[in-house]
C-alpha positions as CSV (number, residue, x, y, z in Angstrom):
1,M,-4.9,4.6,24.3
2,P,-1.8,2.4,23.4
3,I,-0.1,2.9,20.1
4,E,-0.6,-0.8,19.3
5,V,-4.4,-0.2,19.3
6,I,-4.0,2.6,16.8
7,E,-1.6,0.6,14.7
8,N,-4.2,-2.2,14.4
9,R,-6.8,0.3,13.1
10,I,-4.5,1.6,10.3
11,L,-5.4,-0.1,7.0
12,F,-3.7,-0.4,3.6
13,I,-6.0,1.0,0.9
14,R,-5.0,2.2,-2.6
15,G,-1.4,1.5,-1.8
16,G,-1.3,3.7,1.3
17,K,-1.8,3.6,5.0
18,V,-5.1,5.2,6.1
19,V,-7.5,5.4,9.1
20,V,-11.3,5.2,8.6
21,D,-13.2,8.3,9.8
22,A,-15.1,6.3,12.5
23,D,-11.9,5.1,14.1
24,L,-10.3,8.5,13.9
25,A,-13.3,10.1,15.5
26,E,-13.2,7.5,18.3
27,F,-9.5,8.3,18.9
28,F,-10.3,12.1,19.0
29,G,-13.3,11.6,21.3
30,V,-15.8,13.1,18.9
31,S,-18.6,11.7,16.8
32,T,-18.0,10.7,13.2
33,K,-20.6,13.2,12.2
34,R,-18.7,16.0,13.9
35,L,-15.4,15.0,12.3
36,N,-16.9,14.9,8.8
37,E,-18.6,18.3,9.5
38,Q,-15.2,19.8,10.2
39,V,-13.7,18.2,7.1
40,R,-16.5,19.7,4.9
41,R,-16.2,23.1,6.5
42,N,-12.4,23.1,5.8
43,P,-12.0,21.6,2.3
44,G,-8.8,23.5,1.6
45,R,-7.1,21.7,4.4
46,F,-7.8,18.3,3.1
47,P,-6.4,17.7,-0.4
48,K,-6.8,14.3,-2.1
49,D,-3.5,13.0,-0.6
50,F,-4.8,13.8,2.9
51,L,-8.3,12.3,2.6
52,F,-10.4,10.4,0.2
53,Q,-13.8,8.6,0.2
54,L,-14.0,4.9,-0.2
55,T,-15.9,3.3,-3.1
56,S,-18.7,0.9,-2.2
57,K,-16.5,-2.0,-3.1
58,E,-13.7,-0.8,-0.8
59,K,-16.3,-0.2,1.9
60,E,-17.6,-3.8,1.6
61,E,-14.0,-5.1,1.8
62,V,-13.2,-3.0,4.9
63,V,-16.3,-4.0,6.7
64,A,-15.6,-7.7,5.9
65,N,-12.1,-7.5,7.2
66,C,-12.6,-5.3,10.3
67,D,-15.1,-6.6,12.8
68,H,-15.1,-3.3,14.8
69,L,-16.6,-1.5,11.8
70,D,-19.8,-3.5,11.6
71,K,-21.9,-0.3,11.9
72,L,-20.6,0.8,8.5
73,K,-22.3,-2.3,7.0
74,Y,-25.7,-0.7,7.4
75,S,-24.7,2.9,6.6
76,N,-25.7,4.2,3.2
77,V,-22.9,6.8,3.4
78,L,-19.4,5.9,2.1
79,P,-16.8,6.6,4.8
80,F,-13.8,8.9,4.5
81,V,-10.3,7.6,5.1
82,F,-7.4,9.8,6.3
83,T,-3.8,9.5,5.5
84,E,-1.1,10.3,8.1
85,H,-1.2,14.0,7.1
86,G,-5.0,14.0,7.0
87,A,-5.1,12.7,10.6
88,I,-2.8,15.5,11.7
89,M,-5.0,18.1,9.9
90,A,-8.2,16.6,11.4
91,S,-6.8,17.0,14.9
92,N,-6.0,20.6,14.1
93,V,-9.5,21.5,12.8
94,L,-11.3,19.7,15.7
95,N,-9.2,21.9,18.0
96,S,-10.0,19.9,21.2
97,T,-7.5,18.9,23.8
98,Q,-8.1,15.2,23.3
99,A,-7.9,15.5,19.5
100,I,-4.5,17.2,19.7
101,E,-3.2,14.7,22.2
102,M,-4.4,11.7,20.2
103,G,-3.0,13.3,17.0
104,V,0.4,12.8,18.4
105,F,-0.3,9.1,19.1
106,V,-1.8,8.6,15.6
107,V,1.4,10.1,14.0
108,R,3.6,7.8,16.2
109,A,1.6,4.8,15.1
110,F,2.0,5.7,11.4
111,V,5.8,6.2,12.0
112,N,6.1,2.9,13.7
113,L,4.3,1.2,10.8
114,R,6.6,2.9,8.3
115,R,9.7,1.7,10.2
116,T,8.3,-1.9,10.3
117,I,7.6,-1.8,6.6
118,E,11.1,-0.5,5.8
119,N,12.7,-3.2,8.0
120,H,10.7,-5.9,6.2
121,G,11.8,-4.4,2.9
122,E,15.5,-4.5,3.8
123,L,15.0,-8.1,5.1
124,G,13.4,-9.0,1.8
125,K,16.3,-7.5,-0.2
126,K,18.8,-9.5,1.9
127,L,16.9,-12.7,1.4
128,S,16.9,-12.1,-2.4
129,Q,20.7,-11.6,-2.3
130,L,21.1,-14.8,-0.3
131,E,19.0,-16.7,-2.8
132,K,21.1,-15.4,-5.7
133,Q,24.3,-16.4,-3.9
134,L,22.9,-19.8,-3.2
135,M,21.8,-20.3,-6.8
136,E,25.3,-19.3,-7.9
137,H,26.9,-21.8,-5.5
138,D,24.5,-24.5,-6.7
139,K,25.6,-23.9,-10.3
140,R,29.3,-24.0,-9.4
141,F,28.7,-27.2,-7.3
142,V,26.9,-28.9,-10.3
143,S,29.8,-28.0,-12.7
144,I,32.4,-29.4,-10.2
145,V,30.4,-32.6,-9.9
146,R,30.2,-32.9,-13.7
147,A,33.9,-32.3,-14.1
148,I,34.7,-35.0,-11.5
149,R,32.3,-37.5,-13.1
150,S,33.9,-36.8,-16.5
151,L,37.3,-37.4,-15.1
152,V,36.3,-40.6,-13.4
153,G,34.2,-41.8,-16.3
154,S,36.9,-41.2,-19.0
155,K,39.5,-43.6,-17.6
156,E,38.9,-47.0,-19.2
157,V,40.3,-49.9,-17.4
158,P,42.9,-51.5,-19.8
159,K,42.4,-55.2,-20.6
160,K,44.8,-57.3,-18.7
161,R,47.1,-59.3,-20.9
162,R,47.0,-62.9,-20.1
163,I,50.3,-64.7,-19.5
164,G,50.9,-67.7,-21.6
165,F,50.2,-69.0,-25.0
166,E,47.0,-67.9,-26.8
167,S,45.4,-70.3,-29.2
168,E,42.8,-69.5,-31.8
169,K,40.8,-72.5,-30.9
170,P,38.4,-72.4,-28.0
171,A,39.5,-74.5,-25.1
172,A,37.8,-77.9,-25.0
173,G,36.2,-78.8,-22.0
């Protein structure tokens, strides 16, 4: 299974990257029931930062956004979601060849996503810096234009003196 397929199944829930139990079971070649059985039999291996259960609202949102999880729509059980560490631990407790092999791919997918997010974060910081520089240049440009306008506008054109005799009477004509 290509890493891209696994990456597409990784969701962002509660501020973290997770995989739904049904997807993880599919990757490992076992039923969701068997995966969850092993999780319940080994509670010490799955602390809250490795695995948590979705709320009904989160479940509805996941089902609405992920077409491949339509089966969850009709299930009355709230699914578990596994973090990167939880996925590794799940492959260990299942102890099957396919689970161990796929565990490596799942970890690689999480790592690829982490790198992508970090790259986007750095790009965002650079864009913010460029925006600040641009704003500073705009301010300087505006002040230069104002200074030029004040210099140009302050020079009054002196009245030309007429050559000849000036009379106080208006010219007839």
